[in-house]
Steps between C-alpha positions, in 0.01 A plus 500: 500500500265740303605649161366802331532704175582857549420781247811703532519837336844580667350782703524505876143381578564171308842462671352545845203252415749242403710542818196475726432154349850391502506581873224228531713249324304511172672410174449780239522494127502855368337576160517822301303595199643701215345692191628786291366738779676342806804272538655257750810690592380617843377146578848362405667731753247410771527135477883533526433635854224266582688195374209346342468356136334727236293413199434774246177460296421694197136601474531750214240371274223457754595816673484722190133380447430652835663826424287526188178439683494427867190362661546702819633821339820701524662673806606857465686433167482198279565257782247222514616402855198276618492296173878480512492353862235253400714382206812460717323316769338269250829410346645449860212278575590278182831452654366433844278212367756340275777499753291449818590823689283580805413867430593817327592831659564855408642815663180695454404741777147582588415854397838583363366539136145645485387304191653160526584452875163597680332200679236452237752499205739247687203274562370528151838441343540190708162372395546579133829328488340168602721459800294682775621375842839400380633847456667652802612865561733465795549871567123549532384152587350588844257753338385270225295166517689194612643292220503121457879482602431667812206282594697196433793610714746532220541864578482660845249784467624651837842562339369692199435873497216758477661773304272724305504843317761692297746566783814279484630573842433144636651349180812701547523387860470138400753546221736632775432203722583258225803696389348562156670818361486426132150552360364726217274806524131372487420713197598454136467114463237507219520718203118506468491714815718773338305799364726570202515134398132457539425791271723351233341152547140635466610686184644166352177302594300767337678520177657157444330165454765231525749584782827312541754497780731739313213762499499479880872526520490819291264655726794507763718700281526865412228775424190378316309705241174412337503633141179353365269208563749251364831661544707591808864589568741418777795734573785411723578731786872384554766280355373188682140544359648558142680182519195317630285637228750364247497152664120503493479614135334243262480453116249759380586765758634841418804618706579882476786707630642843466806539275817661655362585845460307821137405537239221542410197299132501388320181419176474306382139550332326201561746220420862419281728294702789357329743745628296785856511369482878484360561855731234645803664340399837649464334839837343473649844422312664793652249751849515357784743553456647143392865467121531505467795254625342181442181303720207614610186313315195622575136413226236456570129476258222427590138421860602427407782261598865600352815403580865580286801549512851658264604774460783751418428854128477595365748755453417867125532449494219243728281727254554790184425271646170380667354814319220662 
Protein backbone atom coordinates (compact mmCIF):
# COMPACT_ATOMS: atom_id res chain seq x y z
CA UNK A 1 0.00 0.00 0.00
CA UNK A 2 1.31 3.45 -0.94
CA UNK A 3 1.77 6.15 1.68
CA UNK A 4 1.84 9.90 1.23
CA UNK A 5 2.43 13.14 3.10
CA UNK A 6 -0.38 15.66 2.71
CA UNK A 7 0.02 19.39 3.28
CA UNK A 8 -3.25 20.07 5.08
CA UNK A 9 -4.31 23.67 5.62
CA UNK A 10 -7.74 22.64 6.86
CA UNK A 11 -9.56 24.20 3.91
CA UNK A 12 -11.96 22.30 1.69
CA UNK A 13 -9.44 21.72 -1.12
CA UNK A 14 -6.90 19.94 1.08
CA UNK A 15 -9.69 17.91 2.71
CA UNK A 16 -10.95 16.78 -0.71
CA UNK A 17 -7.45 15.98 -1.97
CA UNK A 18 -6.99 13.71 1.05
CA UNK A 19 -10.32 11.97 0.53
CA UNK A 20 -9.54 11.29 -3.14
CA UNK A 21 -6.36 9.48 -2.15
CA UNK A 22 -7.98 7.68 0.76
CA UNK A 23 -10.48 6.30 -1.79
CA UNK A 24 -7.51 4.63 -3.48
CA UNK A 25 -6.37 3.02 -0.23
CA UNK A 26 -3.40 5.33 0.20
CA UNK A 27 -2.23 5.87 3.77
CA UNK A 28 -1.93 9.57 4.58
CA UNK A 29 0.10 11.50 7.11
CA UNK A 30 -1.14 15.09 7.36
CA UNK A 31 1.34 17.85 8.11
CA UNK A 32 0.56 21.46 8.89
CA UNK A 33 2.96 24.36 9.21
CA UNK A 34 2.61 27.21 11.66
CA UNK A 35 4.18 30.63 12.13
CA UNK A 36 3.03 33.83 13.87
CA UNK A 37 1.10 34.55 10.64
CA UNK A 38 -0.92 31.31 10.43
CA UNK A 39 -1.68 28.48 12.80
CA UNK A 40 -2.85 24.86 12.85
CA UNK A 41 -6.38 25.21 14.22
CA UNK A 42 -8.16 24.58 10.91
CA UNK A 43 -5.92 21.61 10.14
CA UNK A 44 -6.68 20.07 13.52
CA UNK A 45 -10.42 20.28 12.82
CA UNK A 46 -9.91 18.81 9.35
CA UNK A 47 -7.97 15.74 10.45
CA UNK A 48 -10.67 14.94 12.99
CA UNK A 49 -13.00 14.43 10.00
CA UNK A 50 -10.41 12.68 7.87
CA UNK A 51 -9.19 10.39 10.67
CA UNK A 52 -5.55 10.76 9.76
CA UNK A 53 -2.59 11.59 12.01
CA UNK A 54 -1.33 15.17 12.04
CA UNK A 55 2.12 16.60 12.65
CA UNK A 56 2.43 20.31 13.29
CA UNK A 57 5.75 21.82 12.18
CA UNK A 58 6.86 25.28 13.27
CA UNK A 59 8.75 27.09 10.50
CA UNK A 60 8.69 30.56 12.06
CA UNK A 61 12.39 31.36 11.83
CA UNK A 62 12.85 30.30 8.20
CA UNK A 63 9.53 31.77 7.16
CA UNK A 64 10.26 35.18 8.64
CA UNK A 65 13.40 35.41 6.54
CA UNK A 66 11.18 34.94 3.48
CA UNK A 67 8.83 37.68 4.67
CA UNK A 68 11.75 40.09 4.99
CA UNK A 69 13.02 39.44 1.47
CA UNK A 70 11.28 36.86 -0.73
CA UNK A 71 13.19 35.70 -3.80
CA UNK A 72 10.00 35.56 -5.87
CA UNK A 73 8.34 38.66 -4.47
CA UNK A 74 5.08 39.37 -2.69
CA UNK A 75 1.48 38.85 -3.66
CA UNK A 76 -1.04 41.63 -3.32
CA UNK A 77 0.02 42.38 0.26
CA UNK A 78 3.07 41.07 2.19
CA UNK A 79 2.47 37.42 1.33
CA UNK A 80 5.51 35.66 -0.19
CA UNK A 81 3.33 32.82 -1.46
CA UNK A 82 5.71 31.20 -3.94
CA UNK A 83 8.68 31.26 -1.56
CA UNK A 84 6.42 30.02 1.23
CA UNK A 85 5.20 27.05 -0.82
CA UNK A 86 8.77 26.14 -1.75
CA UNK A 87 9.78 26.20 1.92
CA UNK A 88 6.84 24.01 2.95
CA UNK A 89 7.51 21.44 0.23
CA UNK A 90 11.19 21.32 1.13
CA UNK A 91 10.31 20.59 4.73
CA UNK A 92 7.79 17.96 3.64
CA UNK A 93 10.50 16.47 1.42
CA UNK A 94 12.89 16.07 4.34
CA UNK A 95 10.21 14.03 6.09
CA UNK A 96 9.50 12.01 2.93
CA UNK A 97 13.15 10.95 2.65
CA UNK A 98 13.66 10.33 6.36
CA UNK A 99 10.56 8.17 6.81
CA UNK A 100 10.31 6.60 3.34
CA UNK A 101 7.00 8.01 2.14
CA UNK A 102 6.14 7.54 -1.53
CA UNK A 103 5.07 11.09 -2.42
CA UNK A 104 3.76 14.46 -1.25
CA UNK A 105 0.38 15.97 -2.15
CA UNK A 106 -1.36 19.31 -1.74
CA UNK A 107 -4.88 20.66 -2.22
CA UNK A 108 -3.79 23.27 -4.76
CA UNK A 109 -6.07 23.93 -7.73
CA UNK A 110 -4.72 25.07 -11.07
CA UNK A 111 -5.67 28.71 -11.73
CA UNK A 112 -7.34 29.29 -8.38
CA UNK A 113 -4.75 31.86 -7.28
CA UNK A 114 -3.20 33.96 -10.06
CA UNK A 115 0.29 34.30 -8.55
CA UNK A 116 1.03 30.94 -6.96
CA UNK A 117 -1.29 28.44 -8.66
CA UNK A 118 -0.82 29.02 -12.37
CA UNK A 119 0.82 26.14 -14.23
CA UNK A 120 4.22 27.79 -14.48
CA UNK A 121 4.29 28.62 -10.75
CA UNK A 122 3.21 25.12 -9.70
CA UNK A 123 5.92 23.52 -11.82
CA UNK A 124 8.56 26.00 -10.68
CA UNK A 125 7.68 25.50 -7.01
CA UNK A 126 8.00 21.73 -7.43
CA UNK A 127 11.36 22.11 -9.14
CA UNK A 128 12.75 24.60 -6.61
CA UNK A 129 11.69 22.41 -3.70
CA UNK A 130 13.94 19.62 -4.96
CA UNK A 131 11.09 17.11 -5.14
CA UNK A 132 9.77 17.59 -8.67
CA UNK A 133 7.91 14.51 -9.81
CA UNK A 134 7.01 13.52 -6.26
CA UNK A 135 4.46 16.33 -5.67
CA UNK A 136 0.89 15.46 -6.63
CA UNK A 137 -2.05 17.88 -6.84
CA UNK A 138 -5.02 15.45 -6.91
CA UNK A 139 -7.71 18.05 -7.68
CA UNK A 140 -5.97 19.22 -10.88
CA UNK A 141 -3.71 16.24 -11.65
CA UNK A 142 -5.18 15.52 -15.09
CA UNK A 143 -4.22 19.03 -16.22
CA UNK A 144 -0.64 18.73 -14.99
CA UNK A 145 2.33 16.54 -15.98
CA UNK A 146 2.20 12.95 -14.78
CA UNK A 147 4.07 12.40 -11.52
CA UNK A 148 6.30 9.51 -10.42
CA UNK A 149 3.67 7.80 -8.21
CA UNK A 150 1.21 7.89 -11.13
CA UNK A 151 3.74 6.35 -13.53
CA UNK A 152 4.65 3.69 -11.00
CA UNK A 153 1.00 2.76 -10.42
CA UNK A 154 0.92 3.85 -6.79
CA UNK A 155 -1.81 6.33 -7.71
CA UNK A 156 -4.52 5.77 -10.33
CA UNK A 157 -4.42 8.91 -12.47
CA UNK A 158 -7.80 8.08 -13.93
CA UNK A 159 -9.44 8.56 -10.54
CA UNK A 160 -7.94 12.01 -10.03
CA UNK A 161 -9.56 15.26 -11.18
CA UNK A 162 -9.19 18.13 -13.65
CA UNK A 163 -10.51 21.08 -11.64
CA UNK A 164 -9.23 24.53 -12.55
CA UNK A 165 -10.13 28.17 -12.00
CA UNK A 166 -11.65 30.10 -9.14
CA UNK A 167 -15.15 28.64 -9.22
CA UNK A 168 -15.69 26.22 -6.36
CA UNK A 169 -18.80 24.56 -7.77
CA UNK A 170 -17.14 21.20 -8.34
CA UNK A 171 -15.55 21.22 -4.90
CA UNK A 172 -18.93 21.89 -3.28
CA UNK A 173 -20.47 19.05 -5.27
CA UNK A 174 -17.68 16.73 -4.20
CA UNK A 175 -18.02 17.81 -0.57
CA UNK A 176 -21.72 16.97 -0.70
CA UNK A 177 -20.94 13.56 -2.16
CA UNK A 178 -18.47 12.84 0.62
CA UNK A 179 -20.78 14.21 3.30
CA UNK A 180 -18.34 16.96 4.25
CA UNK A 181 -20.21 19.87 5.77
CA UNK A 182 -17.69 21.32 8.21
CA UNK A 183 -15.07 23.33 6.39
CA UNK A 184 -13.86 26.94 6.76
CA UNK A 185 -14.23 29.81 4.34
CA UNK A 186 -11.29 29.79 1.89
CA UNK A 187 -10.21 33.31 2.84
CA UNK A 188 -8.50 34.51 5.98
CA UNK A 189 -6.01 31.72 6.67
CA UNK A 190 -2.86 33.83 6.49
CA UNK A 191 -2.50 37.24 8.11
CA UNK A 192 -0.02 38.27 5.41
CA UNK A 193 -2.88 38.48 2.92
CA UNK A 194 -4.83 40.92 5.12
CA UNK A 195 -4.37 44.54 3.93
CA UNK A 196 -4.53 46.15 7.39
CA UNK A 197 -2.12 43.66 8.93
CA UNK A 198 0.22 44.04 5.95
CA UNK A 199 0.37 47.83 6.39
CA UNK A 200 1.37 47.37 10.00
CA UNK A 201 3.98 44.76 9.13
CA UNK A 202 5.50 46.93 6.41
CA UNK A 203 5.73 49.76 8.92
CA UNK A 204 7.42 47.46 11.46
CA UNK A 205 9.94 46.17 8.90
CA UNK A 206 10.73 49.75 7.88
CA UNK A 207 11.24 51.18 11.36
CA UNK A 208 12.54 48.33 13.51
CA UNK A 209 15.68 46.24 13.15
CA UNK A 210 15.37 43.18 15.38
CA UNK A 211 11.82 41.83 15.39
CA UNK A 212 10.57 39.27 17.89
CA UNK A 213 7.45 37.10 18.04
CA UNK A 214 5.85 39.56 20.48
CA UNK A 215 6.16 42.34 17.89
CA UNK A 216 4.15 40.21 15.46
CA UNK A 217 1.56 39.40 18.10
CA UNK A 218 1.11 43.11 18.78
CA UNK A 219 0.31 43.70 15.11
CA UNK A 220 -2.88 41.71 15.63
CA UNK A 221 -4.23 43.95 18.38
CA UNK A 222 -5.83 47.40 18.44
CA UNK A 223 -5.20 50.58 16.46
CA UNK A 224 -1.59 51.34 15.55
CA UNK A 225 -0.12 54.85 15.29
CA UNK A 226 3.35 55.84 14.08
CA UNK A 227 4.56 58.78 16.18
CA UNK A 228 8.11 59.09 14.83
CA UNK A 229 10.85 56.94 13.28
CA UNK A 230 11.44 54.98 16.48
CA UNK A 231 8.13 55.18 18.34
CA UNK A 232 4.66 53.82 17.79
CA UNK A 233 1.65 53.38 20.02
CA UNK A 234 -1.03 50.70 20.09
CA UNK A 235 -4.49 51.51 21.44
CA UNK A 236 -7.05 48.87 22.34
CA UNK A 237 -10.47 49.00 20.70
CA UNK A 238 -12.42 46.92 23.20
CA UNK A 239 -12.06 45.14 26.54
CA UNK A 240 -10.50 41.98 25.07
CA UNK A 241 -7.85 43.99 23.25
CA UNK A 242 -7.04 46.02 26.37
CA UNK A 243 -6.51 42.76 28.26
CA UNK A 244 -4.33 41.38 25.47
CA UNK A 245 -2.15 44.50 25.43
CA UNK A 246 -1.57 44.14 29.17
CA UNK A 247 -0.64 40.48 28.65
CA UNK A 248 1.88 41.43 25.96
CA UNK A 249 3.42 44.35 27.86
CA UNK A 250 7.13 43.90 28.66
CA UNK A 251 9.59 45.62 30.94
CA UNK A 252 10.46 48.99 29.45
CA UNK A 253 7.06 49.49 27.83
CA UNK A 254 4.76 52.34 28.81
CA UNK A 255 1.09 51.64 29.58
CA UNK A 256 -1.31 54.58 29.53
CA UNK A 257 -5.00 54.84 30.46
CA UNK A 258 -7.56 57.55 31.11
CA UNK A 259 -8.39 58.22 34.75
CA UNK A 260 -12.02 58.00 35.82
CA UNK A 261 -13.64 57.19 32.46
CA UNK A 262 -14.08 53.98 30.44
CA UNK A 263 -11.52 53.92 27.67
CA UNK A 264 -8.65 52.14 25.99
CA UNK A 265 -5.31 50.88 27.15
CA UNK A 266 -2.44 52.41 25.17
CA UNK A 267 0.92 50.68 24.90
CA UNK A 268 4.20 52.27 23.77
CA UNK A 269 6.64 49.38 23.19
CA UNK A 270 10.26 49.92 24.23
CA UNK A 271 10.12 53.27 25.97
CA UNK A 272 9.11 56.84 25.33
CA UNK A 273 10.34 60.30 24.46
CA UNK A 274 8.35 63.00 26.30
CA UNK A 275 6.62 64.11 23.10
CA UNK A 276 5.40 60.55 22.57
CA UNK A 277 3.81 60.50 26.02
CA UNK A 278 1.90 63.70 25.36
CA UNK A 279 0.49 62.63 22.00
CA UNK A 280 -0.33 59.14 23.32
CA UNK A 281 -2.21 60.62 26.25
CA UNK A 282 -4.24 62.79 23.88
CA UNK A 283 -5.00 59.75 21.69
CA UNK A 284 -6.17 57.85 24.78
CA UNK A 285 -8.54 60.65 25.70
CA UNK A 286 -9.80 60.85 22.12
CA UNK A 287 -10.85 57.19 22.10
CA UNK A 288 -12.24 57.18 25.66
CA UNK A 289 -15.68 58.18 26.97
CA UNK A 290 -14.19 61.31 28.55
CA UNK A 291 -15.25 64.79 27.33
CA UNK A 292 -13.18 65.94 24.36
CA UNK A 293 -13.20 69.64 25.18
CA UNK A 294 -11.34 69.77 28.52
CA UNK A 295 -8.06 68.33 29.87
CA UNK A 296 -8.55 64.87 31.40
CA UNK A 297 -6.41 62.99 33.92
CA UNK A 298 -4.26 60.27 32.35
CA UNK A 299 -2.19 57.63 34.19
CA UNK A 300 1.18 56.42 32.90
CA UNK A 301 2.89 53.29 34.16
CA UNK A 302 6.40 52.07 33.38
CA UNK A 303 8.22 49.28 35.23
CA UNK A 304 5.88 49.60 38.21
CA UNK A 305 6.17 53.40 38.53
CA UNK A 306 3.06 55.50 37.93
CA UNK A 307 2.77 59.14 36.88
CA UNK A 308 -0.22 61.36 36.24
CA UNK A 309 -0.75 64.16 33.75
CA UNK A 310 -3.66 65.98 32.23
CA UNK A 311 -4.31 66.01 28.51
CA UNK A 312 -7.02 67.16 26.12
CA UNK A 313 -8.20 64.90 23.32
CA UNK A 314 -6.28 65.18 20.08
CA UNK A 315 -8.13 66.16 16.90
CA UNK A 316 -9.51 63.70 14.40
CA UNK A 317 -7.09 65.11 11.81
CA UNK A 318 -4.11 64.18 13.99
CA UNK A 319 -5.51 60.68 14.53
CA UNK A 320 -5.85 60.15 10.80
CA UNK A 321 -2.38 61.52 10.12
CA UNK A 322 -0.73 59.13 12.59
CA UNK A 323 -2.70 55.92 12.12
CA UNK A 324 -0.96 53.11 10.28
